[in-house]
C-alpha positions as CSV (number, residue, x, y, z in Angstrom):
1,X,-6.2,9.6,3.3
2,X,-5.8,13.1,2.3
3,X,-2.1,13.2,4.3
4,X,-1.1,9.8,3.4
5,X,1.6,9.7,1.0
6,X,1.6,6.2,0.0
7,X,-2.2,6.5,-0.9
8,X,-1.3,9.5,-2.8
9,X,1.2,7.5,-5.0
10,X,-0.9,5.0,-5.6
11,X,-3.7,7.4,-7.1
12,X,-1.2,8.9,-8.9
13,X,-0.1,5.6,-10.5
14,X,-4.1,5.1,-11.4
15,X,-4.3,8.7,-12.7
16,X,-1.2,7.6,-15.1
17,X,-3.2,4.4,-16.2
18,X,-6.4,6.0,-17.1
19,X,-3.8,8.5,-19.1
20,X,-2.0,5.8,-21.0
21,X,-6.2,4.6,-21.3
22,X,-7.1,7.7,-23.4
23,X,-4.0,7.8,-25.5
24,X,-4.5,4.3,-26.6
25,X,-8.1,5.0,-27.1
26,X,-7.8,8.0,-28.9
27,X,-5.7,6.9,-31.6
28,X,-9.3,6.1,-33.6
29,X,-9.8,10.1,-33.6
30,X,-7.8,12.2,-36.2
31,X,-4.8,14.1,-34.9
32,X,-5.0,17.1,-36.9
33,X,-1.7,18.7,-37.2
34,X,-1.1,22.5,-38.6
35,X,2.3,23.6,-40.1
36,X,4.6,25.1,-42.2
37,X,7.0,23.9,-44.8
38,X,8.5,27.2,-46.1
39,X,11.8,27.2,-48.4
40,X,13.8,28.5,-51.1
41,X,14.3,25.9,-53.8
42,X,16.8,25.9,-56.6
43,X,15.9,23.9,-59.5
44,X,13.4,21.2,-59.0
45,X,11.3,21.7,-55.8
46,X,12.5,18.7,-53.2
47,X,10.5,17.9,-50.4
48,X,10.8,18.8,-46.8
49,X,10.3,16.1,-44.1
50,X,8.3,14.2,-47.0
51,X,6.1,16.9,-48.0
52,X,6.2,19.5,-50.8
53,X,7.5,23.0,-49.7
54,X,4.2,24.7,-48.7
55,X,3.0,28.3,-47.1
56,X,0.7,26.6,-44.7
57,X,-0.5,22.6,-44.5
58,X,-2.7,20.7,-42.5
59,X,-2.2,16.9,-41.8
60,X,-4.6,14.8,-40.1
61,X,-4.3,10.7,-39.3
62,X,-6.2,8.7,-37.4
63,X,-6.6,4.6,-37.2
64,X,-9.9,3.0,-38.7
65,X,-9.1,-0.9,-38.7
66,X,-6.7,-1.8,-36.3
67,X,-6.5,-5.3,-34.6
68,X,-3.6,-4.9,-32.4
69,X,-4.5,-1.1,-31.3
70,X,-8.2,-2.9,-30.3
71,X,-6.3,-5.4,-27.8
72,X,-3.8,-2.7,-26.4
73,X,-6.9,-0.2,-25.6
74,X,-8.1,-3.4,-23.6
75,X,-4.8,-4.1,-22.1
76,X,-4.8,-0.3,-21.1
77,X,-8.2,-0.5,-19.6
78,X,-7.9,-3.5,-17.6
79,X,-4.4,-2.0,-16.4
80,X,-6.1,1.0,-15.0
81,X,-8.7,-1.1,-13.3
82,X,-5.7,-3.0,-11.7
83,X,-4.3,0.3,-10.7
84,X,-7.9,1.3,-9.2
85,X,-7.7,-1.8,-6.9
86,X,-3.9,-1.2,-6.0
87,X,-5.3,2.3,-4.4
88,X,-7.7,0.3,-2.6
89,X,-5.4,-2.2,-1.5
90,X,-3.0,1.1,0.1
91,X,-6.0,2.6,1.8
92,X,-6.1,-0.2,3.6
93,X,-2.6,-0.3,4.3
94,X,-2.8,3.2,5.3
95,X,-6.0,2.1,7.5
96,X,-4.3,-0.7,9.0
97,X,-1.1,1.2,9.9
98,X,-3.0,4.1,11.8
99,X,-5.3,1.5,13.6
100,X,-2.6,-0.6,14.8
101,X,-0.4,2.5,16.1
102,X,-3.6,4.1,17.8
103,X,-4.1,0.8,19.5
104,X,-0.4,0.4,20.4
105,X,-0.3,4.0,21.8
106,X,-3.2,2.9,23.9
107,X,-1.5,-0.1,25.6
108,X,1.6,2.3,26.3
109,X,-0.3,4.8,27.7
110,X,-2.3,2.4,30.1
111,X,1.0,0.7,30.7
112,X,2.8,3.6,31.8
113,X,0.1,5.1,34.2
114,X,0.5,1.6,35.8
115,X,4.6,2.2,35.9
116,X,4.3,4.9,37.3
117,X,2.5,3.5,40.5
118,X,4.7,0.5,40.0
119,X,7.7,3.3,40.3
120,X,6.4,4.7,43.3
121,X,5.8,1.4,45.3
122,X,9.8,0.3,44.2
123,X,10.9,3.7,45.5
124,X,9.1,3.4,48.7
125,X,10.5,-0.4,49.1
126,X,14.2,1.0,48.3
127,X,13.9,3.4,51.3
128,X,12.5,1.0,53.7
129,X,15.1,-1.8,52.6
130,X,18.1,0.8,52.8
131,X,16.7,1.9,56.1
132,X,16.5,-1.6,57.5
133,X,20.1,-2.2,56.1
134,X,21.5,0.7,58.0
135,X,19.9,-0.6,61.2
136,X,21.5,-4.2,60.5
137,X,18.2,-5.9,60.0
138,X,18.8,-6.8,56.3
139,X,21.7,-7.2,54.2
140,X,23.5,-5.0,51.6
141,X,22.4,-7.8,48.9
142,X,18.3,-7.1,49.8
143,X,19.2,-3.7,49.4
144,X,20.8,-4.1,45.7
145,X,17.4,-6.5,44.5
146,X,15.3,-3.4,45.6
147,X,17.6,-1.0,43.5
148,X,17.7,-3.4,40.7
149,X,13.6,-3.7,41.0
150,X,13.7,0.3,40.9
151,X,15.9,0.2,37.3
152,X,13.9,-2.3,35.7
153,X,10.6,-0.2,36.2
154,X,12.6,2.8,35.2
155,X,13.9,1.1,32.2
156,X,10.1,-0.1,31.3
157,X,9.3,3.7,31.6
158,X,11.7,4.7,29.2
159,X,10.7,2.1,26.8
160,X,6.7,3.0,27.5
161,X,7.5,6.9,26.9
162,X,10.0,6.3,23.9
163,X,7.2,4.4,22.1
164,X,4.9,7.2,23.0
165,X,6.8,9.6,21.3
166,X,7.4,7.8,18.3
167,X,3.5,6.3,18.1
168,X,2.4,10.3,18.3
169,X,4.9,11.4,15.6
170,X,3.8,8.5,13.4
171,X,-0.2,9.3,14.1
172,X,0.8,12.7,13.7
173,X,2.4,12.2,10.1
174,X,-0.8,10.3,9.1
175,X,-3.3,12.4,10.2
176,X,-1.9,16.0,10.3
177,X,-2.5,16.4,13.8
178,X,-0.2,18.0,15.9
179,X,1.9,15.2,18.0
180,X,1.4,16.6,21.4
181,X,-2.4,16.6,20.9
182,X,-2.9,13.1,20.4
183,X,-3.9,10.8,23.1
184,X,-5.4,7.6,22.6
185,X,-8.7,7.0,23.9
186,X,-9.5,3.2,24.3
187,X,-13.3,3.3,24.8
188,X,-13.2,4.4,21.3
189,X,-11.7,1.4,19.6
190,X,-14.5,-0.9,18.3
191,X,-15.0,-4.2,19.5
192,X,-13.2,-6.9,17.2
193,X,-15.5,-9.2,16.0
194,X,-15.2,-12.9,16.8
195,X,-13.4,-15.1,14.7
196,X,-14.8,-18.4,13.8
197,X,-12.2,-21.1,13.4
198,X,-14.6,-23.2,11.0
199,X,-15.0,-20.4,8.4
200,X,-13.3,-20.5,5.6
201,X,-11.7,-17.3,5.5
202,X,-9.0,-18.0,2.8
203,X,-11.3,-18.2,0.1
204,X,-13.2,-14.9,1.2
205,X,-9.9,-13.4,1.3
206,X,-9.5,-14.3,-2.4
207,X,-12.7,-12.9,-3.4
208,X,-12.3,-9.6,-2.1
209,X,-8.5,-8.9,-1.1
210,X,-7.7,-6.2,-3.8
211,X,-3.9,-7.1,-4.1
212,X,-5.4,-10.4,-5.5
213,X,-7.8,-8.4,-7.7
214,X,-5.0,-6.1,-9.1
215,X,-2.5,-9.1,-9.6
216,X,-5.4,-11.0,-11.6
217,X,-6.0,-7.5,-13.6
218,X,-2.6,-7.1,-14.5
219,X,-2.1,-10.8,-15.6
220,X,-5.1,-10.2,-18.1
221,X,-3.8,-6.9,-18.9
222,X,-0.4,-8.7,-20.4
223,X,-2.5,-11.5,-21.9
224,X,-4.3,-8.6,-24.0
225,X,-0.8,-6.9,-24.6
226,X,0.5,-10.1,-26.0
227,X,-2.8,-10.5,-28.2
228,X,-2.0,-6.6,-29.5
229,X,1.8,-7.6,-30.3
230,X,0.8,-10.7,-32.2
231,X,-2.2,-9.1,-34.1
232,X,0.5,-6.2,-35.1
233,X,1.1,-8.8,-37.8
234,X,-2.6,-8.1,-39.2
235,X,-3.2,-5.9,-42.2
236,X,-4.2,-2.2,-40.6
237,X,-6.0,0.5,-42.1
238,X,-5.5,4.1,-41.3
239,X,-7.2,7.3,-42.1
240,X,-4.9,10.2,-43.8
241,X,-5.7,13.8,-45.5
242,X,-3.5,16.6,-46.2
243,X,-4.0,20.1,-47.3
244,X,-0.9,22.4,-48.6
245,X,-1.2,25.7,-49.8
246,X,2.0,26.3,-52.5
247,X,3.8,29.2,-53.1
248,X,3.9,30.9,-56.7
249,X,7.4,32.6,-56.0
250,X,9.5,30.5,-53.6
251,X,10.0,26.9,-54.8
252,X,9.6,27.4,-58.8
253,X,6.7,25.4,-59.3
254,X,5.5,27.3,-62.3
255,X,8.9,26.7,-63.8
256,X,8.0,22.9,-64.1
257,X,4.3,22.7,-64.2
258,X,2.5,24.4,-66.7
259,X,0.9,27.5,-65.7
260,X,-2.7,26.0,-67.0
261,X,-2.6,23.2,-64.8
262,X,-0.7,24.3,-61.7
263,X,-2.7,25.4,-58.5
264,X,-1.8,26.9,-55.2
265,X,-4.4,24.9,-52.9
266,X,-4.1,20.9,-53.0
267,X,-5.6,18.5,-50.6
268,X,-5.4,14.7,-50.4
269,X,-7.8,12.3,-48.6
270,X,-7.5,8.7,-48.4
271,X,-6.5,5.4,-46.1
272,X,-3.1,3.9,-46.1
273,X,-3.1,0.1,-46.0
274,X,-0.1,-1.8,-44.5
275,X,0.4,-5.6,-44.4
276,X,3.5,-6.1,-41.7
277,X,2.8,-10.0,-41.6
278,X,6.4,-10.7,-42.7
279,X,8.3,-9.1,-40.0
280,X,10.5,-11.1,-37.9
281,X,11.1,-8.2,-35.5
282,X,7.3,-8.1,-34.6
283,X,7.2,-11.8,-34.3
284,X,9.9,-11.6,-31.7
285,X,8.0,-8.7,-29.9
286,X,5.0,-10.7,-29.9
287,X,6.9,-13.7,-28.4
288,X,8.3,-11.7,-25.7
289,X,5.1,-10.6,-24.7
290,X,3.6,-13.9,-24.7
291,X,6.4,-14.9,-22.4
292,X,5.4,-11.6,-20.0
293,X,1.9,-13.0,-19.9
294,X,2.9,-16.2,-18.8
295,X,4.9,-14.9,-15.8
296,X,2.2,-12.3,-15.0
297,X,-0.3,-15.4,-14.7
298,X,2.3,-17.2,-12.8
299,X,2.6,-13.7,-10.6
300,X,-1.1,-13.9,-9.8
301,X,-1.4,-17.3,-8.8
302,X,1.6,-16.5,-6.3
303,X,-0.3,-13.7,-4.8
304,X,-3.0,-15.9,-4.5
305,X,-1.3,-18.7,-2.8
306,X,0.3,-16.1,-0.4
307,X,-2.9,-14.1,0.6
308,X,-4.4,-17.5,1.1
309,X,-1.7,-18.8,3.2
310,X,-1.2,-15.3,5.2
311,X,-5.4,-15.3,5.9
312,X,-5.0,-19.2,7.1
313,X,-2.3,-18.2,9.3
314,X,-4.1,-15.4,10.8
315,X,-6.9,-17.1,11.7
316,X,-5.1,-19.9,13.1
317,X,-2.8,-17.2,14.9
318,X,-5.8,-15.7,16.4
319,X,-6.8,-19.1,17.9
320,X,-3.3,-19.6,19.7
321,X,-3.2,-16.0,20.7
322,X,-6.8,-16.4,22.5
323,X,-5.3,-19.2,24.3
324,X,-2.1,-17.5,25.0
325,X,-4.1,-14.6,26.1
326,X,-6.2,-16.9,28.6
327,X,-3.2,-18.1,30.0
328,X,-1.5,-14.9,30.5
329,X,-4.7,-13.6,32.1
330,X,-5.4,-16.6,34.5
331,X,-1.1,-16.4,35.8
332,X,-1.7,-12.8,36.4
333,X,-4.6,-13.6,38.5
334,X,-2.8,-16.2,40.1
335,X,0.3,-13.8,41.1
336,X,-2.1,-11.0,42.4
337,X,-4.0,-13.6,44.1
338,X,-0.7,-14.5,45.6
339,X,0.3,-10.6,46.2
340,X,-2.6,-10.4,48.2
341,X,-2.1,-12.9,50.0
342,X,1.8,-12.2,50.9
343,X,0.5,-8.8,51.7
344,X,-2.0,-9.9,54.8
345,X,0.4,-12.4,56.0
346,X,3.3,-9.4,55.9
347,X,1.3,-7.1,57.7
348,X,0.8,-10.2,60.3
349,X,4.5,-10.3,60.4
350,X,4.7,-14.1,59.1
351,X,6.1,-12.9,55.5
352,X,9.3,-11.7,54.9
353,X,10.4,-8.2,53.0
354,X,12.1,-10.3,50.2
355,X,8.8,-12.6,49.7
356,X,7.1,-9.2,48.9
357,X,9.8,-8.3,46.7
358,X,9.6,-11.2,44.7
359,X,5.5,-11.3,44.6
360,X,5.5,-7.8,43.3
361,X,8.4,-8.5,41.0
362,X,6.2,-11.4,39.5
363,X,2.7,-9.6,39.6
364,X,4.5,-6.7,37.2
365,X,6.1,-9.2,35.0
366,X,2.8,-10.9,34.5
367,X,0.9,-7.9,33.9
368,X,3.3,-6.8,31.0
369,X,3.0,-10.3,29.5
370,X,-0.8,-9.9,29.6
371,X,-0.6,-6.4,28.0
372,X,1.9,-7.5,25.4
373,X,-0.3,-10.6,24.6
374,X,-3.6,-8.6,24.3
375,X,-2.0,-6.4,21.5
376,X,-0.6,-9.0,19.6
377,X,-4.3,-10.9,19.8
378,X,-5.4,-7.1,18.6
379,X,-2.7,-6.9,16.0
380,X,-3.6,-10.1,14.3
381,X,-7.5,-9.7,14.6
382,X,-7.2,-6.2,12.9
383,X,-4.8,-7.8,10.1
384,X,-6.6,-10.7,9.7
385,X,-9.9,-8.3,9.1
386,X,-7.9,-6.6,6.2
387,X,-7.1,-9.6,4.8
388,X,-10.7,-10.2,4.5
389,X,-11.8,-6.9,3.5
390,X,-13.9,-6.0,6.6
391,X,-11.5,-3.6,8.0
392,X,-12.6,-0.3,7.1
393,X,-16.4,-1.6,7.8
394,X,-15.1,-2.4,11.5
395,X,-13.3,1.2,11.5
396,X,-16.7,3.1,10.8
397,X,-18.6,1.0,13.2
398,X,-16.9,2.8,16.2
399,X,-17.7,6.4,14.8
């Protein structure tokens, strides 16, 4: 988590949302501004920035009664909660990416060890066939078939080594570890829990999925914001105060005010009341905000439908891939038994070399298919754990 740019970006969004909440909430606190309005007057002292020219002034203002601001604060708080849920969803995404990369690395590392043995056997077979061709026992076609088998294994090894290098680089970026130091330990991967097809996992996913929670919270935030825009047409009351120290020489005050009544120290305190209910512009703002709230509500429902459908698809995919794994395993056992039987016949001189070569190719292909099916099943089960909120608990069970 400390090296994930995705998780860091989500955390920054949550921090920004919390700052927006504080900004809205702090409008109830007096905002104090210190300043000066120095200026030379000719004739009657006119105002500078709406205030009389002064050597020194202090202005303070805060909200007292503001129905719109109350709703905006609720919207900001809900938006912050949505960002927090989004952070959890991004953390789950990082965990899933790391787990899948590690599991795939484990698959390829296990496969490349077998491919090395297959390459050694294929090279020996190619040498035997080449010698038999030279002696006129076999045709050149058989030699080409042996070369083709070796080329296929070399291609598969290149594919495996390339995948290993890419996965190590990805895990290095995710964890901050040197890529060369990363090796998968298959025994360290926790046992995946059983998936019962009768369980209603879609309902569980809707209850715990942080993406759904974030969508619901954002829809609620938009609703509060729409209420706020509508209540901006209600009367508001603000607290205001001002202090100013006036000059006796720069602004001609004593020429226009009697010396007995003029004073340098001036202070005003009171409230400012506004009635903006006749604002056509604000009515339009409110209608736009209500439309945004309606869209956010529909987006939340869309997110729920997507998560529900995806969870059900993963649940059924686990069932289908489990069946496919069983088929692939049985097919692999059949071709292995056939290879062993042919080896006995070949040693006895009743089986030909092409038959042995075909049986070995079929066994290698079935083994590759079995490994691919195992990984696809593992990937679907891990994705289902994320959907149901059990991914991090499963990862922690292996520590």
